[in-house]
N, C-alpha and C positions, 0 to 999 in steps of 0.2 A: 242312267241312274235308276235307282229304286223308287217307284211311286209311293211307297210307304215311308213316311218321314219318321225316322228314328231320332227322337229328341236327345237321347243319351249320346248317340253318335255325333249329332250337331254340337252338343256341349263339349265333347272331347276335342273338337276341332274349332273351338271358339277362343279367340284371343281377346282378353279383357283389358280395357284401359286401366291405368293405375288407380283411378278413382274407385274401381270396383274390386280391388284387393284379390285379384286372381279368381274371381267368380264367387267368392265367399260372402260378398256384400249382400245384405238383405234384398236390395233391389234386384240383383241377379238371381238370387234364389226364387224370389217371387216371379220374375220374368219366366224362368224355365218351368216353374209350377203352372203358370198360366198357359204356356205353350203346350205342356203335357195335357191340359184340359181341352185343347182344341181337337176337333175331329180331323181326319186326314185332309179333307178339302180345305179346311181353314188353315192348316199347317202349310199346305201347298200355296195358298193365296198369300200367306205371310212371307214365305220364301220368295215368291215372285215379286212382292212389293219391295222387300229390303235387299234382295240379292240378285234379282233378275233371272232367277231359275225356279222351277217348281219341284225339283227333285234333288236329293243328295247323292253323292257318290255311293256306290254299292258297299264299299268296305273302307276301313281305315287306310289301307294302302293305296286306295284310288284317289285320295284327296290331293289336289294340287294347289289349293288356295284355302286359307283359313277364313272363317266367319269372324268378323271383328266388331266389337261393341265398345264404343267410347263416348264420353260426354262431349258434346259440341257446345262450346261456350261463346257467347257474343263477345266481340272485341270493339274497342273504341267507343263510339257513341251509339252503337247498335244495341237493340234490345233482343230478347229471345223471340219476340214476335217478328222482328225484321228478318229472322233466319227462316221463317216459314215460306213455303211457296205461295205465289200470288193466287 
């Protein structure tokens, strides 16, 4: 893959949970605005953290898996803090 992280390419291949209204939700607009402000090293670190890779496919046609963003809600008696790693 390309070591230069193209945020627009990532956005085109992002699947949003219904809570985010197809990416038009203010949270998603701010998310991608923040990601745009990252330098390349920070973008690579972000990808490694959330997706286990530090590069994107070279072009639209090279994508085999979408990037997915959704809300994770606690269930039962769990709280949001119960969902965090120890």
